[in-house]
ZATOR-897328 format. One record per residue (C-alpha): residue in one letter; y, z, x; residue number from 1. Coordinates in Angstrom, 2 decimals. Layout:
BEGIN
@residu = A&yy = Y&zz = Z&xx = X&num = NUM
...
REM end
This chain:
BEGIN
@residu = X&yy = -3.37&zz = 100.39&xx = 64.29&num = 1
@residu = X&yy = -4.16&zz = 96.74&xx = 64.91&num = 2
@residu = X&yy = -1.68&zz = 94.65&xx = 66.87&num = 3
@residu = X&yy = 0.05&zz = 91.75&xx = 65.09&num = 4
@residu = X&yy = -1.25&zz = 88.26&xx = 65.72&num = 5
@residu = X&yy = 0.88&zz = 86.16&xx = 68.07&num = 6
@residu = X&yy = 3.61&zz = 84.21&xx = 66.33&num = 7
@residu = X&yy = 1.85&zz = 80.98&xx = 65.24&num = 8
@residu = X&yy = 4.92&zz = 78.82&xx = 64.79&num = 9
@residu = X&yy = 8.55&zz = 78.37&xx = 65.67&num = 10
@residu = X&yy = 10.70&zz = 78.93&xx = 62.62&num = 11
@residu = X&yy = 8.19&zz = 77.49&xx = 60.17&num = 12
@residu = X&yy = 7.40&zz = 79.24&xx = 56.88&num = 13
@residu = X&yy = 4.02&zz = 80.87&xx = 56.47&num = 14
@residu = X&yy = 1.74&zz = 78.95&xx = 54.08&num = 15
@residu = X&yy = 0.34&zz = 81.36&xx = 51.49&num = 16
@residu = X&yy = -2.07&zz = 78.64&xx = 50.39&num = 17
@residu = X&yy = -5.85&zz = 78.10&xx = 50.65&num = 18
@residu = X&yy = -5.42&zz = 75.12&xx = 53.01&num = 19
@residu = X&yy = -3.44&zz = 73.51&xx = 54.49&num = 20
@residu = X&yy = -2.61&zz = 76.84&xx = 56.03&num = 21
@residu = X&yy = -0.68&zz = 78.41&xx = 58.86&num = 22
@residu = X&yy = -2.23&zz = 77.40&xx = 62.18&num = 23
@residu = X&yy = -1.87&zz = 78.83&xx = 65.67&num = 24
@residu = X&yy = 0.39&zz = 77.37&xx = 68.31&num = 25
@residu = X&yy = -2.71&zz = 76.48&xx = 70.36&num = 26
@residu = X&yy = -4.14&zz = 74.44&xx = 67.47&num = 27
@residu = X&yy = -0.85&zz = 72.59&xx = 67.07&num = 28
@residu = X&yy = -0.63&zz = 71.98&xx = 70.83&num = 29
@residu = X&yy = -4.11&zz = 70.42&xx = 70.88&num = 30
@residu = X&yy = -2.68&zz = 67.47&xx = 68.93&num = 31
@residu = X&yy = -0.19&zz = 66.51&xx = 71.65&num = 32
@residu = X&yy = -2.73&zz = 64.36&xx = 73.48&num = 33
@residu = X&yy = -3.98&zz = 60.97&xx = 72.30&num = 34
@residu = X&yy = -7.71&zz = 60.17&xx = 72.33&num = 35
@residu = X&yy = -9.62&zz = 56.90&xx = 72.15&num = 36
@residu = X&yy = -12.02&zz = 56.95&xx = 69.23&num = 37
@residu = X&yy = -14.87&zz = 55.41&xx = 71.26&num = 38
@residu = X&yy = -14.08&zz = 57.22&xx = 74.49&num = 39
@residu = X&yy = -16.81&zz = 59.36&xx = 75.98&num = 40
@residu = X&yy = -14.60&zz = 62.46&xx = 76.07&num = 41
@residu = X&yy = -13.85&zz = 62.13&xx = 72.36&num = 42
@residu = X&yy = -17.53&zz = 61.57&xx = 71.54&num = 43
@residu = X&yy = -18.26&zz = 64.77&xx = 73.45&num = 44
@residu = X&yy = -15.68&zz = 66.59&xx = 71.32&num = 45
@residu = X&yy = -17.36&zz = 65.34&xx = 68.16&num = 46
@residu = X&yy = -20.77&zz = 66.42&xx = 69.46&num = 47
@residu = X&yy = -19.45&zz = 69.89&xx = 70.25&num = 48
@residu = X&yy = -17.96&zz = 70.24&xx = 66.77&num = 49
@residu = X&yy = -21.25&zz = 69.27&xx = 65.15&num = 50
@residu = X&yy = -23.20&zz = 71.71&xx = 67.33&num = 51
@residu = X&yy = -20.78&zz = 74.57&xx = 66.72&num = 52
@residu = X&yy = -20.78&zz = 74.09&xx = 62.94&num = 53
@residu = X&yy = -24.59&zz = 74.11&xx = 62.75&num = 54
@residu = X&yy = -24.57&zz = 77.28&xx = 64.86&num = 55
@residu = X&yy = -21.96&zz = 78.77&xx = 62.53&num = 56
@residu = X&yy = -24.24&zz = 78.12&xx = 59.56&num = 57
@residu = X&yy = -27.09&zz = 79.61&xx = 61.55&num = 58
@residu = X&yy = -29.90&zz = 77.37&xx = 60.29&num = 59
@residu = X&yy = -31.39&zz = 74.81&xx = 62.73&num = 60
@residu = X&yy = -32.93&zz = 72.90&xx = 59.82&num = 61
@residu = X&yy = -29.42&zz = 71.60&xx = 59.09&num = 62
@residu = X&yy = -27.30&zz = 68.98&xx = 60.81&num = 63
@residu = X&yy = -23.57&zz = 68.35&xx = 60.60&num = 64
@residu = X&yy = -21.86&zz = 65.13&xx = 59.50&num = 65
@residu = X&yy = -18.04&zz = 65.01&xx = 59.72&num = 66
@residu = X&yy = -16.39&zz = 62.70&xx = 57.18&num = 67
@residu = X&yy = -12.85&zz = 61.27&xx = 57.31&num = 68
@residu = X&yy = -10.46&zz = 62.26&xx = 54.52&num = 69
@residu = X&yy = -9.58&zz = 65.39&xx = 52.60&num = 70
@residu = X&yy = -12.14&zz = 67.87&xx = 51.33&num = 71
@residu = X&yy = -12.57&zz = 65.99&xx = 48.07&num = 72
@residu = X&yy = -13.71&zz = 62.94&xx = 50.03&num = 73
@residu = X&yy = -16.45&zz = 65.04&xx = 51.63&num = 74
@residu = X&yy = -17.47&zz = 66.53&xx = 48.28&num = 75
@residu = X&yy = -17.79&zz = 63.09&xx = 46.70&num = 76
@residu = X&yy = -19.71&zz = 61.86&xx = 49.76&num = 77
@residu = X&yy = -22.16&zz = 64.76&xx = 49.42&num = 78
@residu = X&yy = -22.67&zz = 64.17&xx = 45.69&num = 79
@residu = X&yy = -23.11&zz = 60.42&xx = 45.98&num = 80
@residu = X&yy = -25.35&zz = 60.55&xx = 49.04&num = 81
@residu = X&yy = -27.75&zz = 63.32&xx = 47.98&num = 82
@residu = X&yy = -28.03&zz = 62.97&xx = 44.22&num = 83
@residu = X&yy = -30.22&zz = 59.92&xx = 43.51&num = 84
@residu = X&yy = -28.80&zz = 57.27&xx = 41.21&num = 85
@residu = X&yy = -31.26&zz = 58.34&xx = 38.51&num = 86
@residu = X&yy = -30.57&zz = 62.04&xx = 39.15&num = 87
@residu = X&yy = -28.74&zz = 64.38&xx = 36.81&num = 88
@residu = X&yy = -26.54&zz = 67.24&xx = 37.96&num = 89
@residu = X&yy = -25.41&zz = 70.44&xx = 36.30&num = 90
@residu = X&yy = -21.96&zz = 71.45&xx = 37.55&num = 91
@residu = X&yy = -21.02&zz = 75.13&xx = 37.36&num = 92
@residu = X&yy = -17.31&zz = 75.00&xx = 36.58&num = 93
@residu = X&yy = -14.80&zz = 77.80&xx = 36.29&num = 94
@residu = X&yy = -11.70&zz = 76.02&xx = 37.46&num = 95
@residu = X&yy = -10.21&zz = 72.77&xx = 38.70&num = 96
@residu = X&yy = -12.66&zz = 72.12&xx = 41.53&num = 97
@residu = X&yy = -15.79&zz = 72.35&xx = 39.39&num = 98
@residu = X&yy = -14.13&zz = 69.98&xx = 36.95&num = 99
@residu = X&yy = -13.24&zz = 67.65&xx = 39.83&num = 100
@residu = X&yy = -16.86&zz = 67.56&xx = 40.99&num = 101
@residu = X&yy = -17.94&zz = 66.63&xx = 37.48&num = 102
@residu = X&yy = -15.28&zz = 63.91&xx = 37.33&num = 103
@residu = X&yy = -16.52&zz = 62.49&xx = 40.64&num = 104
@residu = X&yy = -20.09&zz = 62.38&xx = 39.33&num = 105
@residu = X&yy = -18.98&zz = 60.47&xx = 36.25&num = 106
@residu = X&yy = -17.02&zz = 57.95&xx = 38.33&num = 107
@residu = X&yy = -19.95&zz = 57.29&xx = 40.66&num = 108
@residu = X&yy = -22.35&zz = 56.90&xx = 37.75&num = 109
@residu = X&yy = -24.50&zz = 59.99&xx = 38.09&num = 110
@residu = X&yy = -25.73&zz = 61.91&xx = 35.08&num = 111
@residu = X&yy = -23.75&zz = 65.13&xx = 34.67&num = 112
@residu = X&yy = -23.69&zz = 68.22&xx = 32.50&num = 113
@residu = X&yy = -21.18&zz = 71.06&xx = 32.81&num = 114
@residu = X&yy = -21.56&zz = 74.79&xx = 32.37&num = 115
@residu = X&yy = -17.88&zz = 75.40&xx = 31.64&num = 116
@residu = X&yy = -16.91&zz = 79.05&xx = 32.08&num = 117
@residu = X&yy = -13.24&zz = 78.45&xx = 31.44&num = 118
@residu = X&yy = -10.55&zz = 79.43&xx = 33.92&num = 119
@residu = X&yy = -12.00&zz = 82.52&xx = 35.54&num = 120
@residu = X&yy = -15.41&zz = 83.74&xx = 34.31&num = 121
@residu = X&yy = -18.25&zz = 83.50&xx = 36.87&num = 122
@residu = X&yy = -21.45&zz = 81.54&xx = 36.16&num = 123
@residu = X&yy = -24.35&zz = 83.98&xx = 36.26&num = 124
@residu = X&yy = -27.91&zz = 83.48&xx = 37.43&num = 125
@residu = X&yy = -29.55&zz = 84.46&xx = 34.15&num = 126
@residu = X&yy = -27.65&zz = 81.94&xx = 32.04&num = 127
@residu = X&yy = -28.27&zz = 79.24&xx = 34.64&num = 128
@residu = X&yy = -32.00&zz = 79.99&xx = 34.62&num = 129
@residu = X&yy = -32.04&zz = 79.63&xx = 30.85&num = 130
@residu = X&yy = -30.26&zz = 76.27&xx = 30.95&num = 131
@residu = X&yy = -32.62&zz = 74.92&xx = 33.61&num = 132
@residu = X&yy = -35.67&zz = 76.10&xx = 31.69&num = 133
@residu = X&yy = -34.46&zz = 74.27&xx = 28.57&num = 134
@residu = X&yy = -33.48&zz = 71.01&xx = 30.31&num = 135
@residu = X&yy = -36.05&zz = 69.62&xx = 32.77&num = 136
@residu = X&yy = -33.97&zz = 66.45&xx = 33.24&num = 137
@residu = X&yy = -31.52&zz = 68.33&xx = 35.48&num = 138
@residu = X&yy = -32.41&zz = 67.61&xx = 39.10&num = 139
@residu = X&yy = -29.46&zz = 69.18&xx = 40.92&num = 140
@residu = X&yy = -26.99&zz = 72.03&xx = 40.50&num = 141
@residu = X&yy = -23.48&zz = 71.85&xx = 41.98&num = 142
@residu = X&yy = -21.74&zz = 75.18&xx = 42.63&num = 143
@residu = X&yy = -18.28&zz = 76.08&xx = 43.89&num = 144
@residu = X&yy = -18.33&zz = 78.95&xx = 46.39&num = 145
@residu = X&yy = -14.72&zz = 80.09&xx = 45.96&num = 146
@residu = X&yy = -12.83&zz = 78.59&xx = 43.02&num = 147
@residu = X&yy = -9.25&zz = 78.73&xx = 44.26&num = 148
@residu = X&yy = -7.79&zz = 77.93&xx = 40.83&num = 149
@residu = X&yy = -8.25&zz = 81.62&xx = 40.04&num = 150
@residu = X&yy = -9.33&zz = 83.03&xx = 43.40&num = 151
@residu = X&yy = -12.78&zz = 84.00&xx = 42.14&num = 152
@residu = X&yy = -15.66&zz = 84.27&xx = 44.59&num = 153
@residu = X&yy = -18.66&zz = 83.04&xx = 42.62&num = 154
@residu = X&yy = -22.02&zz = 84.88&xx = 42.88&num = 155
@residu = X&yy = -23.84&zz = 82.27&xx = 44.97&num = 156
@residu = X&yy = -26.94&zz = 84.33&xx = 45.87&num = 157
@residu = X&yy = -27.98&zz = 84.82&xx = 42.24&num = 158
@residu = X&yy = -27.11&zz = 81.21&xx = 41.44&num = 159
@residu = X&yy = -29.22&zz = 79.97&xx = 44.36&num = 160
@residu = X&yy = -32.16&zz = 82.15&xx = 43.33&num = 161
@residu = X&yy = -32.09&zz = 80.73&xx = 39.81&num = 162
@residu = X&yy = -31.98&zz = 77.16&xx = 41.14&num = 163
@residu = X&yy = -34.81&zz = 77.73&xx = 43.62&num = 164
@residu = X&yy = -37.02&zz = 79.48&xx = 41.06&num = 165
@residu = X&yy = -36.54&zz = 76.52&xx = 38.72&num = 166
@residu = X&yy = -37.53&zz = 74.07&xx = 41.46&num = 167
@residu = X&yy = -34.17&zz = 72.26&xx = 41.46&num = 168
@residu = X&yy = -31.80&zz = 71.36&xx = 44.31&num = 169
@residu = X&yy = -28.50&zz = 73.12&xx = 45.04&num = 170
@residu = X&yy = -25.38&zz = 71.49&xx = 46.51&num = 171
@residu = X&yy = -22.51&zz = 73.83&xx = 47.42&num = 172
@residu = X&yy = -18.78&zz = 73.16&xx = 47.66&num = 173
@residu = X&yy = -17.72&zz = 75.90&xx = 50.09&num = 174
@residu = X&yy = -14.48&zz = 74.13&xx = 50.79&num = 175
@residu = X&yy = -12.20&zz = 77.15&xx = 50.93&num = 176
@residu = X&yy = -14.78&zz = 79.76&xx = 51.99&num = 177
@residu = X&yy = -16.99&zz = 78.46&xx = 54.82&num = 178
@residu = X&yy = -16.22&zz = 80.24&xx = 58.07&num = 179
@residu = X&yy = -14.33&zz = 83.00&xx = 56.26&num = 180
@residu = X&yy = -17.07&zz = 84.25&xx = 53.93&num = 181
@residu = X&yy = -20.65&zz = 84.88&xx = 55.16&num = 182
@residu = X&yy = -23.09&zz = 82.12&xx = 54.18&num = 183
@residu = X&yy = -26.77&zz = 82.88&xx = 54.84&num = 184
@residu = X&yy = -29.14&zz = 80.10&xx = 53.82&num = 185
@residu = X&yy = -31.91&zz = 82.71&xx = 53.50&num = 186
@residu = X&yy = -29.87&zz = 84.30&xx = 50.70&num = 187
@residu = X&yy = -28.33&zz = 81.02&xx = 49.47&num = 188
@residu = X&yy = -31.04&zz = 78.36&xx = 49.82&num = 189
@residu = X&yy = -29.43&zz = 74.95&xx = 49.35&num = 190
@residu = X&yy = -29.71&zz = 71.32&xx = 50.38&num = 191
@residu = X&yy = -26.14&zz = 70.89&xx = 51.58&num = 192
@residu = X&yy = -22.83&zz = 72.69&xx = 51.92&num = 193
@residu = X&yy = -19.46&zz = 71.03&xx = 52.40&num = 194
@residu = X&yy = -16.15&zz = 72.29&xx = 53.76&num = 195
@residu = X&yy = -12.97&zz = 71.01&xx = 55.42&num = 196
@residu = X&yy = -11.14&zz = 71.30&xx = 58.72&num = 197
@residu = X&yy = -8.03&zz = 72.91&xx = 57.25&num = 198
@residu = X&yy = -9.55&zz = 75.94&xx = 55.58&num = 199
@residu = X&yy = -11.10&zz = 79.09&xx = 57.07&num = 200
@residu = X&yy = -11.69&zz = 77.54&xx = 60.50&num = 201
@residu = X&yy = -7.87&zz = 77.24&xx = 60.58&num = 202
@residu = X&yy = -7.57&zz = 73.62&xx = 61.70&num = 203
@residu = X&yy = -5.38&zz = 70.88&xx = 60.23&num = 204
@residu = X&yy = -6.08&zz = 68.34&xx = 57.46&num = 205
@residu = X&yy = -7.82&zz = 65.06&xx = 58.26&num = 206
@residu = X&yy = -11.54&zz = 65.43&xx = 57.72&num = 207
@residu = X&yy = -14.26&zz = 67.40&xx = 56.00&num = 208
@residu = X&yy = -17.83&zz = 68.04&xx = 57.04&num = 209
@residu = X&yy = -21.21&zz = 68.08&xx = 55.36&num = 210
@residu = X&yy = -23.91&zz = 70.44&xx = 56.56&num = 211
@residu = X&yy = -27.20&zz = 69.14&xx = 55.20&num = 212
@residu = X&yy = -30.90&zz = 69.58&xx = 55.83&num = 213
@residu = X&yy = -32.10&zz = 66.99&xx = 58.30&num = 214
@residu = X&yy = -35.02&zz = 66.02&xx = 56.07&num = 215
@residu = X&yy = -32.53&zz = 65.39&xx = 53.28&num = 216
@residu = X&yy = -30.38&zz = 63.23&xx = 55.55&num = 217
@residu = X&yy = -33.41&zz = 61.21&xx = 56.58&num = 218
@residu = X&yy = -34.29&zz = 60.49&xx = 52.92&num = 219
@residu = X&yy = -30.75&zz = 59.65&xx = 51.79&num = 220
@residu = X&yy = -30.57&zz = 56.05&xx = 52.98&num = 221
@residu = X&yy = -29.49&zz = 53.74&xx = 50.17&num = 222
@residu = X&yy = -28.40&zz = 56.49&xx = 47.76&num = 223
@residu = X&yy = -24.66&zz = 56.24&xx = 48.32&num = 224
@residu = X&yy = -22.39&zz = 54.52&xx = 45.83&num = 225
@residu = X&yy = -19.82&zz = 53.81&xx = 48.54&num = 226
@residu = X&yy = -19.68&zz = 52.14&xx = 51.93&num = 227
@residu = X&yy = -17.19&zz = 54.59&xx = 53.43&num = 228
@residu = X&yy = -18.56&zz = 57.74&xx = 51.77&num = 229
@residu = X&yy = -22.18&zz = 57.27&xx = 52.86&num = 230
@residu = X&yy = -23.24&zz = 60.48&xx = 54.59&num = 231
@residu = X&yy = -26.55&zz = 59.01&xx = 55.75&num = 232
@residu = X&yy = -24.86&zz = 56.00&xx = 57.39&num = 233
@residu = X&yy = -22.29&zz = 58.21&xx = 59.11&num = 234
@residu = X&yy = -25.04&zz = 60.54&xx = 60.36&num = 235
@residu = X&yy = -27.20&zz = 57.65&xx = 61.59&num = 236
@residu = X&yy = -24.30&zz = 56.21&xx = 63.61&num = 237
@residu = X&yy = -23.42&zz = 59.60&xx = 65.10&num = 238
@residu = X&yy = -27.05&zz = 60.05&xx = 66.08&num = 239
@residu = X&yy = -27.22&zz = 56.53&xx = 67.56&num = 240
@residu = X&yy = -23.95&zz = 56.28&xx = 69.47&num = 241
@residu = X&yy = -22.09&zz = 59.57&xx = 69.08&num = 242
@residu = X&yy = -19.29&zz = 57.66&xx = 67.33&num = 243
@residu = X&yy = -17.79&zz = 57.82&xx = 63.85&num = 244
@residu = X&yy = -18.36&zz = 54.59&xx = 61.91&num = 245
@residu = X&yy = -14.68&zz = 54.05&xx = 61.19&num = 246
@residu = X&yy = -11.48&zz = 55.28&xx = 62.85&num = 247
@residu = X&yy = -11.67&zz = 59.07&xx = 63.12&num = 248
@residu = X&yy = -8.66&zz = 61.41&xx = 62.79&num = 249
@residu = X&yy = -8.61&zz = 62.02&xx = 66.53&num = 250
@residu = X&yy = -5.74&zz = 64.50&xx = 66.62&num = 251
@residu = X&yy = -7.20&zz = 66.55&xx = 63.77&num = 252
@residu = X&yy = -10.56&zz = 66.61&xx = 65.57&num = 253
@residu = X&yy = -8.91&zz = 67.91&xx = 68.75&num = 254
@residu = X&yy = -7.12&zz = 70.60&xx = 66.76&num = 255
@residu = X&yy = -10.32&zz = 71.57&xx = 64.96&num = 256
@residu = X&yy = -12.24&zz = 72.00&xx = 68.19&num = 257
@residu = X&yy = -9.53&zz = 74.37&xx = 69.44&num = 258
@residu = X&yy = -9.72&zz = 76.20&xx = 66.10&num = 259
@residu = X&yy = -13.52&zz = 76.52&xx = 66.35&num = 260
@residu = X&yy = -13.22&zz = 78.04&xx = 69.81&num = 261
@residu = X&yy = -10.65&zz = 80.51&xx = 68.50&num = 262
@residu = X&yy = -12.92&zz = 81.32&xx = 65.55&num = 263
@residu = X&yy = -15.71&zz = 82.21&xx = 67.98&num = 264
@residu = X&yy = -13.36&zz = 84.24&xx = 70.18&num = 265
@residu = X&yy = -12.18&zz = 86.26&xx = 67.18&num = 266
@residu = X&yy = -15.77&zz = 87.26&xx = 66.44&num = 267
@residu = X&yy = -16.96&zz = 84.46&xx = 64.18&num = 268
@residu = X&yy = -17.28&zz = 84.60&xx = 60.42&num = 269
@residu = X&yy = -17.76&zz = 88.41&xx = 60.19&num = 270
@residu = X&yy = -14.51&zz = 89.10&xx = 62.02&num = 271
@residu = X&yy = -12.56&zz = 86.46&xx = 60.13&num = 272
@residu = X&yy = -13.97&zz = 87.74&xx = 56.84&num = 273
@residu = X&yy = -12.86&zz = 91.26&xx = 57.75&num = 274
@residu = X&yy = -9.32&zz = 90.07&xx = 58.58&num = 275
@residu = X&yy = -9.02&zz = 88.08&xx = 55.38&num = 276
@residu = X&yy = -10.33&zz = 90.99&xx = 53.29&num = 277
@residu = X&yy = -7.82&zz = 93.32&xx = 54.94&num = 278
@residu = X&yy = -5.07&zz = 90.80&xx = 54.19&num = 279
@residu = X&yy = -6.13&zz = 90.64&xx = 50.55&num = 280
@residu = X&yy = -6.31&zz = 94.41&xx = 50.20&num = 281
@residu = X&yy = -2.88&zz = 94.94&xx = 51.74&num = 282
@residu = X&yy = -1.37&zz = 92.24&xx = 49.55&num = 283
@residu = X&yy = -3.02&zz = 93.37&xx = 46.30&num = 284
@residu = X&yy = -2.14&zz = 97.02&xx = 46.88&num = 285
@residu = X&yy = 1.46&zz = 96.12&xx = 47.61&num = 286
@residu = X&yy = 1.80&zz = 93.75&xx = 44.67&num = 287
@residu = X&yy = 0.28&zz = 96.25&xx = 42.25&num = 288
@residu = X&yy = 2.70&zz = 98.79&xx = 43.61&num = 289
@residu = X&yy = 5.52&zz = 96.50&xx = 42.49&num = 290
@residu = X&yy = 4.00&zz = 96.29&xx = 39.00&num = 291
@residu = X&yy = 2.15&zz = 92.96&xx = 39.29&num = 292
@residu = X&yy = -1.36&zz = 92.60&xx = 37.87&num = 293
@residu = X&yy = -4.18&zz = 90.51&xx = 39.33&num = 294
@residu = X&yy = -5.92&zz = 88.04&xx = 37.08&num = 295
@residu = X&yy = -9.34&zz = 89.27&xx = 38.19&num = 296
@residu = X&yy = -10.94&zz = 92.67&xx = 38.47&num = 297
@residu = X&yy = -11.58&zz = 93.88&xx = 42.00&num = 298
@residu = X&yy = -15.26&zz = 92.88&xx = 42.09&num = 299
@residu = X&yy = -14.37&zz = 89.19&xx = 41.73&num = 300
@residu = X&yy = -11.39&zz = 89.00&xx = 44.09&num = 301
@residu = X&yy = -12.07&zz = 86.62&xx = 46.97&num = 302
@residu = X&yy = -10.68&zz = 87.07&xx = 50.48&num = 303
@residu = X&yy = -9.17&zz = 83.58&xx = 50.22&num = 304
@residu = X&yy = -6.44&zz = 83.62&xx = 47.55&num = 305
@residu = X&yy = -5.38&zz = 85.94&xx = 44.73&num = 306
@residu = X&yy = -3.96&zz = 84.94&xx = 41.36&num = 307
@residu = X&yy = -1.33&zz = 87.22&xx = 39.83&num = 308
@residu = X&yy = -0.06&zz = 87.26&xx = 36.27&num = 309
@residu = X&yy = 3.54&zz = 86.15&xx = 35.96&num = 310
@residu = X&yy = 5.91&zz = 88.92&xx = 34.89&num = 311
@residu = X&yy = 6.78&zz = 89.02&xx = 31.20&num = 312
@residu = X&yy = 10.40&zz = 89.79&xx = 32.14&num = 313
@residu = X&yy = 12.47&zz = 86.85&xx = 30.79&num = 314
@residu = X&yy = 14.37&zz = 86.68&xx = 34.09&num = 315
@residu = X&yy = 11.22&zz = 85.50&xx = 35.88&num = 316
@residu = X&yy = 10.98&zz = 81.75&xx = 36.42&num = 317
@residu = X&yy = 8.47&zz = 80.29&xx = 38.88&num = 318
@residu = X&yy = 10.68&zz = 77.60&xx = 40.42&num = 319
@residu = X&yy = 13.33&zz = 80.19&xx = 41.23&num = 320
@residu = X&yy = 10.66&zz = 82.51&xx = 42.63&num = 321
@residu = X&yy = 9.28&zz = 79.67&xx = 44.77&num = 322
@residu = X&yy = 12.71&zz = 78.89&xx = 46.20&num = 323
@residu = X&yy = 13.43&zz = 82.56&xx = 46.85&num = 324
@residu = X&yy = 10.14&zz = 83.06&xx = 48.70&num = 325
@residu = X&yy = 10.64&zz = 79.87&xx = 50.72&num = 326
@residu = X&yy = 14.09&zz = 81.08&xx = 51.75&num = 327
@residu = X&yy = 12.39&zz = 84.24&xx = 53.00&num = 328
@residu = X&yy = 9.81&zz = 82.34&xx = 55.05&num = 329
@residu = X&yy = 6.84&zz = 81.92&xx = 52.70&num = 330
@residu = X&yy = 5.42&zz = 78.92&xx = 50.80&num = 331
@residu = X&yy = 3.51&zz = 79.96&xx = 47.68&num = 332
@residu = X&yy = 1.32&zz = 78.22&xx = 45.09&num = 333
@residu = X&yy = 1.88&zz = 77.93&xx = 41.34&num = 334
@residu = X&yy = -0.85&zz = 78.96&xx = 38.95&num = 335
@residu = X&yy = -3.56&zz = 76.45&xx = 38.09&num = 336
@residu = X&yy = -4.86&zz = 77.95&xx = 34.87&num = 337
@residu = X&yy = -4.79&zz = 76.58&xx = 31.35&num = 338
@residu = X&yy = -4.40&zz = 79.82&xx = 29.36&num = 339
@residu = X&yy = -2.55&zz = 82.27&xx = 31.61&num = 340
@residu = X&yy = 0.93&zz = 82.04&xx = 33.15&num = 341
@residu = X&yy = 0.32&zz = 82.89&xx = 36.78&num = 342
@residu = X&yy = 1.00&zz = 82.22&xx = 40.46&num = 343
@residu = X&yy = -1.19&zz = 82.42&xx = 43.57&num = 344
@residu = X&yy = -0.79&zz = 83.97&xx = 47.00&num = 345
@residu = X&yy = -3.24&zz = 82.99&xx = 49.74&num = 346
@residu = X&yy = -4.25&zz = 85.30&xx = 52.57&num = 347
@residu = X&yy = -6.08&zz = 83.00&xx = 55.01&num = 348
@residu = X&yy = -4.76&zz = 81.28&xx = 58.10&num = 349
@residu = X&yy = -2.97&zz = 82.79&xx = 61.08&num = 350
@residu = X&yy = -1.85&zz = 85.89&xx = 59.19&num = 351
@residu = X&yy = -2.73&zz = 89.56&xx = 59.33&num = 352
@residu = X&yy = -1.81&zz = 92.74&xx = 57.46&num = 353
@residu = X&yy = 1.57&zz = 92.91&xx = 59.21&num = 354
@residu = X&yy = 2.43&zz = 89.54&xx = 57.67&num = 355
@residu = X&yy = 1.08&zz = 90.68&xx = 54.29&num = 356
@residu = X&yy = 3.44&zz = 93.65&xx = 54.38&num = 357
@residu = X&yy = 6.29&zz = 91.20&xx = 54.93&num = 358
@residu = X&yy = 5.05&zz = 89.09&xx = 51.99&num = 359
@residu = X&yy = 5.20&zz = 92.10&xx = 49.66&num = 360
@residu = X&yy = 8.69&zz = 92.95&xx = 50.88&num = 361
@residu = X&yy = 9.77&zz = 89.33&xx = 50.33&num = 362
@residu = X&yy = 8.38&zz = 89.40&xx = 46.78&num = 363
@residu = X&yy = 10.27&zz = 92.61&xx = 46.02&num = 364
@residu = X&yy = 13.46&zz = 91.12&xx = 47.47&num = 365
@residu = X&yy = 12.96&zz = 87.89&xx = 45.51&num = 366
@residu = X&yy = 12.46&zz = 89.76&xx = 42.24&num = 367
@residu = X&yy = 15.73&zz = 91.58&xx = 42.85&num = 368
@residu = X&yy = 17.51&zz = 88.31&xx = 43.58&num = 369
@residu = X&yy = 16.17&zz = 86.80&xx = 40.35&num = 370
@residu = X&yy = 17.13&zz = 89.87&xx = 38.31&num = 371
@residu = X&yy = 13.54&zz = 90.70&xx = 37.41&num = 372
@residu = X&yy = 13.39&zz = 94.42&xx = 36.59&num = 373
@residu = X&yy = 9.78&zz = 94.65&xx = 35.41&num = 374
@residu = X&yy = 6.94&zz = 92.78&xx = 37.16&num = 375
@residu = X&yy = 4.28&zz = 93.69&xx = 34.62&num = 376
@residu = X&yy = 2.71&zz = 90.90&xx = 32.52&num = 377
@residu = X&yy = 2.57&zz = 90.87&xx = 28.77&num = 378
@residu = X&yy = -0.31&zz = 93.05&xx = 27.46&num = 379
@residu = X&yy = -1.88&zz = 90.04&xx = 25.74&num = 380
@residu = X&yy = -2.02&zz = 88.21&xx = 29.09&num = 381
@residu = X&yy = -4.10&zz = 91.01&xx = 30.58&num = 382
@residu = X&yy = -6.44&zz = 90.91&xx = 27.59&num = 383
@residu = X&yy = -6.88&zz = 87.16&xx = 28.00&num = 384
@residu = X&yy = -7.29&zz = 86.98&xx = 31.71&num = 385
@residu = X&yy = -8.89&zz = 90.02&xx = 33.25&num = 386
@residu = X&yy = -12.64&zz = 90.22&xx = 33.87&num = 387
@residu = X&yy = -14.10&zz = 93.67&xx = 33.34&num = 388
REM end
């Protein structure tokens, strides 16, 4: 039997969310010291983060560019810096984050098409290949690694093969998956991948990072639509002076470096992936034992977050469920789907299967407090939502 993780907090609720998430005490403690943004020690911290992230990707053809702001800032920076102004992107959307990428492209004036798979169906390589064959004007494809609206882990290897065989360029939003799900550029050839400090590395919010091919970075000068979101300009300044162009989130950087060291000590992405998968499996088994149904079939469940159908029992009401779970030490997420009444439980962060067992017990206790006698969804909800 594995030993429980050390208590990561003092009286705080666990965050059953896909980031921000529950962090370790050591990560929190790293933020207790102030750093000068131009100081040599802080520049060394930035350099170590960049080096560690390239090593984590495992491809020396890439370089790392941290970008201030939330993950969406980094996604928009990637899109605007690497898709030429006369380029045209196909966004593979099956949830809110694919739609957000498409919205960003429209705002920054890039040509955009959407393969809209609805709330939870995965884009497949064969249909993508057909679209690319019929539309030679598409220069880039934008894919979401894990769409946390539903919790689906999209089939990136087959998507990447279709893009490469068509001679197009792939940009990947791996916001909620990088560092917690294996990413091999030999299996997923791409130009760039973007993620954030407060996801599977288990840091705190404040910045994202773009991992891009160096030859792409070198060619990107002048592409960006924005002064602040120019990945090439940020990279050039980091290469020149070791400094961020504008004020960096120094405390978040310090926390992230501590989180990266802990990630390595745990065993890197394979070990973190194994822990997250075990968390998911313990949670899903327990929730199904209570009568809940997952939105997705097992083959599409990610190790990041799982969406459950809301019970059909008229006593169930999400706000009451949220309050009951919070009172029991857990912050949960509402559903983010257009056709299915649902809620989401994340299983990343400083949590293990012992915590997941407590989550299931808290759900059972909350259902009793709400007077919910049957946790099963309506049959029509299963027919609408589940992927076979």
